[in-house]
N, C-alpha and C positions, 0 to 999 in steps of 0.2 A: 855670463852671457848665455842666452838660450841657444842650443845647438840647431840653428835654423837649417843648415845645410843637410842635416840628417833627418829632418822632419818632412815627410812628403806633403804635409799641409801647407808648408811655407814656401811654395814654389812660385805662386803668382801674387795673391793678396790675401790677407788674413787678419782676423781679430785676435789680439793677444790679451788674455784675461789674467790679471794679477790677483790670484786667490788670497794671497796674504793681505793685500789692501782691502779686499772684500771682508775678510775676517776682522781686520782692524776697524773698518767702518761700522760693522754690526755691533761690535763691543762699545764703540764710542756712542752710537745712537742709543743703545740699551741703557748706558749710564746716564744719558740725558733725560730719561723718562722718570716718571714718578715711581716710588717704591710700589711693587706689585703690578706694575704695568709692563706688558710684554711687547716685544717687537714683532710686528706682522710684516713679513717681507713681501713686497709687491713685485710679482714676476711676470706681469703682463707684457705683451709684445716681445716675447723672447727674452724676458728679463732686461727690458729696455735695450735690446740689441746686443746683450752680453753673452747670450747662450744660456738658455734656461736650465739645461741638464747640469752643466758644471757648477752654476751658481747655486742651484737648489741642493745639490749634494754637499757642497762645502758648508752652506748655512745649516743644513741638518746636522752635520758633524759638529758644528759649533753650538748646537742646542736650540736653534730656532725651530719652533713647532707650529707656527701659524703662517700661512701663505695666502696671497690674494692674486687672482688672475682676472682677466676681462671677460672670458667667455667659456662656455662648456668645453669646447675643443681644447683650450689651454689647460683646463683642469684635468681632462682625461689624459692629456700628454704627460702631465706631472705624475699622475697615478701610474701610468704605463711605465714610467721610468723609475718606479719604486719609491716615490716620495710619499711619506706618511704624514701624519699630523692633519690639522685642519686646513682645507683649501676652500677659500671663499671666492665665489664668482661675483664680481662687482657689477657686471653688466647683465643684460637681459637674456634669459633663457626661455624659449617658447614652452608654455605649459605642457604641451604634448610630449616633451622630452623629460618629464619628471622622473620617469623610470630610469633614465640614464643617470640623473643626479643621484638617485638612490643606489644604483648599481655600483657607481664609482665612489660612493661615500663623499659626495661633494656638498658643500653648503651654498645655498643660493640666496642672493640679495632679492628682497621683495621690492619691485619697482614702484608699485602703487597698489591700491586696494583691489582693483580688478585683476591685477597680476597674481596677487596672493590668493584670491578666490579661485582663479582658474588653475593654479598649481594644486590647491587643496582638492579640487574636483576630480583630479586624475586618479584618485584612489590609491596612490602610493605615498605613504608618509615620507616627508623629506625634512631635512634640517635647513633652516633659513635664518638670515639676519634681516631684520626689518630696517629698511632705509627710511630716514626721516628727512623731509624737505624743509630745511630751516631757512631757506632763502635763495638757494641756487636755482631752483625751479628746473632741475634736470630730471632726476629720479627721486622717488620717495613719497611716502604718505605725508601730506601737509601736517606740520607739527601741531597745529591748532585743531586738527580734526580728531579729537579724542575718541569719538564714537567709532570712527573708522578703525582706529587702532584697537579698540576693545573688540570690534567684530572680527578682526584678524586673529586675535588671541583666542577667540571662541571656536576657530576652525580646527577640527580634530586632525586634519591632514598636515597641518603646519606645526613643526616643532621649532618654535621661535627661541633661538639660542643666543641671539645678540641683537643689539640696536646700534645704528651708527648714522652719522651724517657727514657732509663734506663742506669744508670751509673754502668758499670760492674766491675770496679776496685776501687770503692770508699771506700771499706772496708779495703784498704791497705794504709799505710802511706809511702811506699817506694817512693823515688823521681820519679822513672819511672812510677809507677802507678798514682801518683798524677799528673804527666804531662799528662798522657792519659786522666784522668778525666777532666783536663782543656781543652784538645782538644775536648772532647765530649761536654762540655759546650759551647765552641766557635761555634761548628758546629750547635748545637741546637739553640742558640740565633741568629746566622747568618741566619738560615733558617726561623726562626720566623720573622725576619726583612724583608726578601725577600717576605714572604707570605703577610705581611701587605702591602708592597709596591705594590704587584701584585693584591691586592684586594681579597685575600683569608684570611679572618679573622680567626685567630687560636682559638678564644674563650678561654676556660679554658686551662691553660698550667701547666705542671708538669714534673719535672725531678728528684726531690729529693725523695729518699726512706729513710729508717732508717739511713743508714750510710751516706747518703747525708746530713741528719740533723746533725749527729754527727761530720762530718769531713769537712763540707763546711760552709761558711758564709751564712746567710739567702739569698735565691734566689728570684729574681723578678718574681715569678710565682703566679698562682691562687691557686694551690693546692700543698700539699706535702704528699706522700704516706707513712704512718707509718705502718710498719709490726712488726717485732720482737721487735723494741724499745717500741712499745705500750704495750707490755707484760712484760716489765721491765728487759729484759736480752739482752746480746750481743750474736751475732752469735757464737763467740768464745772468750776466755779470752784474747782479744788483746787491744791495746791502741787506744783511740780515741782522737781527738783534743778538743772536747767539753765535759766537764763533766756535765751531766744532772742528776738530782736527780730522777732517775727512780726506781721503786720498783717491784720486782717479783710479778706476779699476781697468779701464779698457785702453789699449793702444791699437792703432790701425796702421798696418804696414803693407808695403808692396815692393816690387822690384823694378829696377831699371831694365828695360827690354833692349833699347838701342840708343846709341849716342851719335850725333852728327853735327857738322858745322852748318850754320845758316848764314849766308852772305848778306851783306847790307842790301836792303830792298827786296829780298826774297820773302815770300810768305810761307806760313806753316799752319797746318791744321785745317779743319773745315772752314770754308769761306776765306781761307788764307788770312784769318783774322789777326795773326801775329806777324807784324812786319817790323823787324828791328832796325834801328838807325845805325847800327854798326855790326860787325861780324860777331855772331854769338854761337855758343855751343849749347845745343838743346838735347834733351833726352825724352824718350817715350817711357812712361811709367804704367805698369800693368794694373790699373784700376780706373773706374769711371763711374758715370751716373747710374749705370746698370747695377752697380754694387751699392748704391744708395748715396753716393756723394751728391751734394747739391750742384746742379749744372752751372749755377751762377757763380760758384766759388772762385773760379779762375779770374773772373772779371771784377771781383770784390777784394782783391789783395791776398788771395789764397797763396799759401806757401807750404813747402814740405821741408823736412829735415834730412840731410844727408851729410855724413861725416861730421855731425855735430853742428852744422851750419844751416841757416835758413836759405832756401832757394825758391824763387818765385815761380808760381804756375804761369804759363803763358798760353795764349790762344784759347780755344773753346774745349771744354771737357767733353770727351767722346763717351759713348756708352761703355766702352771697355778699357779705355786708355786716357791719359792726359799728358800734356807736355810741360816740362820744367826747364828753366834756364840754369845750366850748370857751368857757365863760363868761368866762374870763380873757383871751380873745383876741377882742375885739369886732370886729376887722377881718377875721376869717377868713370865707371865703366859698366857695361851690361852685367847684370847679376847682382849689383849692389842693392842693399836694402834701403828703402825710403820710408820714413815715418811721416804719416799724414796727421796722426793724432797720437799724442803721447810725448815721452821724454827721450832725448838722445843726447848724452853728455850733459852739458850745462843748459842746453836749450830745451824748451817744452812748448808744444802746441796744445792748448787746452780746448775742450769742447765748447766752453763759453766763448772763446775767441772766434771760432768758426761760426757758431750760431749767430753771434752779433754781426759778423760780416755778411751773413746771408739773410738777416732779418727774421730769424726764427728762434725757437727754443732748443736747448740741448735735448730735451725729451724727444722732439721730432727728429733731430739730427741722428741720435743714437738708435731710435726705434726703426728708422728706415734703412739701416744697414742690411744688405741683402743676403739671401741664403747662399750665394756663391762664395761668401767669405767664411772659411772654416774658423771655428773657435779653437784656439790653442791655449789651454790653461797652463799656467806655471805657478809655482809656489805651493 
């Protein structure tokens, strides 16, 4: 058991990160890839709310050398924390900041031809990966615009070291979506073949993200971008074609602040929204929507774990606190640890369960966890 009482980070609410589970997941995902294909760890949004520093350090220790982030600031943060290897910025960076890309040795995704030209015009050679739009219509040069691709390769300021695309429907097993995924794959590999024949070496190639690893056979690429899968959860409780032994990395815990009896007919919380039909024992817990919890959770069957048992949330979640019903746990008292996400004894609350209750994805649920929640690594 982690020595919570001795750790000053564990006094209110905190994120507990199981680094052994993270290591396990990285190894499982790497084994699921084609020979010669490497894992690229996606660390955007604070490593999906897991705390980027602790996650990056452990993955580096385990041999991961390729990382992806969303923006320039995230890339600089990684470099500032001593992370080496390749760091690819998947999102847009204003061309005027090309000097920062070079200064911090970051690799930039080219969003379209105009973006690539503007980056090259800054007079600072930079490393880039060329994004191909194979059907998602978000970022990337259209796969069929071969002349635009050739023009980007002719720009002396761009050192094109990779080519990638993104599969926008790979998280679905419907026949229609699977057919569209195959179409995207065909477009991607057809374009790579043309590039090689034209003398435009693609360098590192990658098209698989987490659901591409789950729902596709191993692909003949250099890299595979693992995001949500790396953290041991699915985006939603859906079916995947490949069953991989992945373990949740994050637990979310808080403390009981105060316990009191609520008489029949009395109300509790904002709007006195909770009015029990019998005498109940309720507790205030030290976490709220200001820490990233969905405010709707208490009205959608939200629960916590205490003493290895599930206890229902009641009333409205506040910015900094929430209420739970502890009537069935007469021994519960102020200072006790409450688990909102994770395992306690034989019971477990998974991110997929909470996301489904709130009508969202685990990606959003985890990424929105706030900076007031310290990251406490273990393992």
